[in-house]
C-alpha positions in Angstrom: -16.8 6.2 24.1 -14.5 3.3 23.0 -12.5 4.0 19.9 -10.5 1.6 17.7 -7.8 2.9 15.4 -6.1 0.8 12.8 -2.7 1.5 11.3 -0.1 -0.3 9.3 -1.8 -0.7 6.0 -0.1 0.0 2.7 1.2 -1.3 -0.6 3.2 -4.5 -0.5 4.5 -6.9 -3.2 3.2 -10.4 -3.5 5.0 -12.7 -1.1 5.7 -9.8 1.2 4.6 -9.2 4.8 2.7 -6.5 6.7 1.7 -6.0 10.3 -1.5 -4.2 11.1 -2.1 -2.6 14.5 -5.3 -1.8 16.3 -5.2 0.6 19.2 -8.2 0.4 21.6 -9.2 3.1 24.0 -10.5 0.6 26.7 -9.6 0.3 30.3 -8.8 -3.4 30.2 -8.2 -5.1 26.9 -8.2 -8.5 28.6 -11.9 -8.2 29.0 -12.4 -7.9 25.3 -12.3 -10.3 22.3 -10.9 -8.8 19.2 -11.1 -9.7 15.5 -9.9 -8.6 12.1 -12.2 -8.5 9.2 -11.6 -7.5 5.6 -13.8 -6.2 2.8 -13.4 -5.5 -0.9 -15.8 -3.4 -2.9 -19.0 -5.2 -3.8 -18.4 -8.1 -1.3 -19.5 -8.7 2.3 -17.1 -8.1 5.1 -15.4 -11.4 6.0 -13.7 -12.5 9.1 -9.9 -13.0 9.1 -8.7 -13.7 12.6 -10.0 -13.7 16.2 -8.3 -13.5 19.6 -9.9 -13.8 23.0 -9.0 -11.2 25.6 -7.9 -13.0 28.7 -6.7 -16.4 27.6 -5.5 -15.4 24.1 -7.4 -18.2 22.3 -7.1 -17.6 18.5 -9.1 -18.6 15.5 -8.5 -18.1 11.8 -10.4 -18.1 8.6 -9.3 -20.9 6.3 -7.4 -18.6 3.9 -5.5 -17.0 6.9 -4.3 -20.2 8.5 -0.6 -20.6 8.2 0.0 -17.1 6.8 -1.6 -14.7 9.3 -1.1 -14.4 13.0 -3.2 -12.4 15.4 -1.8 -11.3 18.7 -2.3 -8.7 21.4 -0.6 -6.7 24.0 -3.0 -6.1 26.9 -0.6 -3.5 28.5 -0.4 -1.5 25.3 -4.1 -2.1 24.5 -3.3 -3.2 21.0 -4.3 -6.0 18.7 -2.0 -7.0 15.8 -2.4 -8.9 12.6 0.8 -10.1 11.0 0.4 -11.2 7.5 3.0 -13.2 5.6 3.2 -14.5 2.1 0.6 -11.9 0.9 -1.2 -12.5 -2.3 -3.1 -10.1 -4.6 -6.3 -11.6 -3.4 -5.5 -10.3 0.1 -6.1 -6.8 -1.2 -8.9 -5.3 0.9 -9.7 -2.8 3.6 -8.9 -4.4 6.9 -11.0 -3.6 9.9 -10.4 -4.2 13.6 -13.4 -5.1 15.7 -13.9 -5.8 19.4 -16.5 -6.6 22.0 -16.8 -8.0 25.5 -15.5 -11.5 25.5 -18.6 -13.0 27.2 -20.9 -11.6 24.5 -19.1 -13.3 21.6 -19.9 -17.0 21.3 -17.4 -19.3 19.5 -19.9 -19.8 16.7 -20.1 -16.0 16.2 -16.4 -15.1 16.1 -16.5 -14.2 12.4 -19.9 -12.6 12.3 -19.9 -8.8 11.9 -23.1 -8.6 14.0 -21.3 -10.0 17.0 -19.1 -6.9 17.4 -20.2 -3.5 18.6 -16.9 -1.7 18.3 -15.2 -1.1 14.9 -12.3 0.8 13.6 -12.3 2.9 10.4 -10.3 0.4 8.4 -6.9 0.5 6.8 -6.2 -0.3 3.1 -3.9 -3.2 2.2 -2.9 -3.5 -1.4 -0.9 -6.4 -2.7 0.5 -5.7 -6.1 3.7 -5.8 -8.0 
């Protein structure tokens, strides 16, 4: 059974940076598309960033463009989310998600229903 494990969350001051990691227990990460979502209590989970397995195509939610960067290391089987210039409104539980690349259409990149594999989430708190 494929497992996703996030790490790297924590408390950071406004304007600071944080890098989240997602370790996937897959044979070949290049066959998977990965994404980061986030959720705050009482709100729906929202897409943050997407990366395609083989060609590395990326996509970002509007609030993430210019501040967040998604990347991957196929050999290490890890997906990363580097977050810069963090704001208090970025406070949330961040989730890693993945699925076979061919199953996730471009229009579904930020839909939770498109992904079958999820991590347990890691808390990111932006506060002074």
